[in-house]
C-alpha positions as CSV (number, residue, x, y, z in Angstrom):
1,M,-6.8,-6.2,-3.2
2,A,-5.4,-9.6,-4.0
3,E,-5.1,-9.0,-7.7
4,D,-2.9,-5.9,-7.0
5,E,-0.4,-7.9,-4.8
6,V,3.2,-7.5,-5.9
7,I,4.6,-10.2,-3.6
8,R,4.8,-13.6,-5.3
9,G,2.7,-16.0,-3.4
10,G,0.6,-13.2,-1.7
11,R,1.0,-11.0,1.3
12,V,3.4,-11.7,4.1
13,P,1.3,-13.6,6.8
14,I,0.8,-11.8,10.1
15,V,0.0,-14.3,12.9
16,N,-0.9,-12.9,16.3
17,G,0.4,-9.5,15.3
18,R,3.8,-10.9,14.3
19,V,5.7,-11.6,11.1
20,R,8.0,-14.6,10.9
21,I,11.6,-13.5,10.5
22,P,13.3,-15.5,7.7
23,D,16.4,-17.5,8.3
24,A,18.0,-16.3,5.0
25,P,19.2,-12.8,4.2
26,G,16.6,-10.3,3.1
27,L,12.9,-9.9,3.8
28,G,12.0,-13.5,2.7
29,V,9.8,-12.4,-0.1
30,E,10.1,-12.4,-3.9
31,L,8.6,-9.6,-6.0
32,D,6.3,-10.4,-8.9
33,Y,7.8,-8.2,-11.6
34,D,5.0,-8.8,-14.0
35,Q,2.5,-7.5,-11.4
36,L,4.8,-4.5,-10.8
37,A,4.8,-3.7,-14.5
38,R,1.0,-3.9,-14.6
39,G,0.7,-1.5,-11.7
40,R,3.2,0.9,-13.3
41,E,1.1,0.8,-16.5
42,R,-2.1,1.4,-14.6
43,Y,-0.5,4.4,-12.8
44,R,0.7,5.8,-16.2
45,K,-2.8,5.7,-17.6
46,C,-4.5,7.1,-14.5
47,P,-5.5,10.8,-15.1
48,Y,-5.5,11.6,-11.4
49,R,-2.4,12.9,-9.8
50,K,-3.5,15.3,-7.0
51,R,-4.2,13.6,-3.7
52,D,-7.0,14.8,-1.4
53,D,-6.3,13.2,1.9
54,E,-8.7,15.4,3.8
55,A,-11.7,14.3,1.7
56,Q,-10.7,10.6,2.1
57,M,-10.3,11.0,5.9
58,R,-13.7,12.6,6.1
59,A,-15.3,9.9,4.0
60,Q,-13.6,6.9,5.6
61,V,-12.8,7.9,9.2
62,D,-14.4,11.1,10.6
63,P,-16.7,13.5,8.8
64,N,-15.4,16.3,10.9
65,W,-11.7,15.6,10.3
66,K,-9.5,18.6,9.4
67,R,-5.9,18.7,8.4
68,I,-3.9,20.8,10.7
69,L,-0.2,21.3,9.9
70,P,2.2,21.6,12.8
71,R,3.9,24.9,13.5
72,W,7.6,24.2,14.0
């Protein structure tokens, strides 16, 4: 969501599947530290800590999706 963006000026534009490489050192973005602080505060107040990736995959991608861990 745009209001959650932490890069000053918005997301890095992707044009034709490519990102422009900056001429200057670094990634060419400036972080919005106020927005990062707001996100950190929202996370601190959030009561949910346990992730349920399987439920999200079933809801968003495939209702029959099942997590299978590789056997190494």
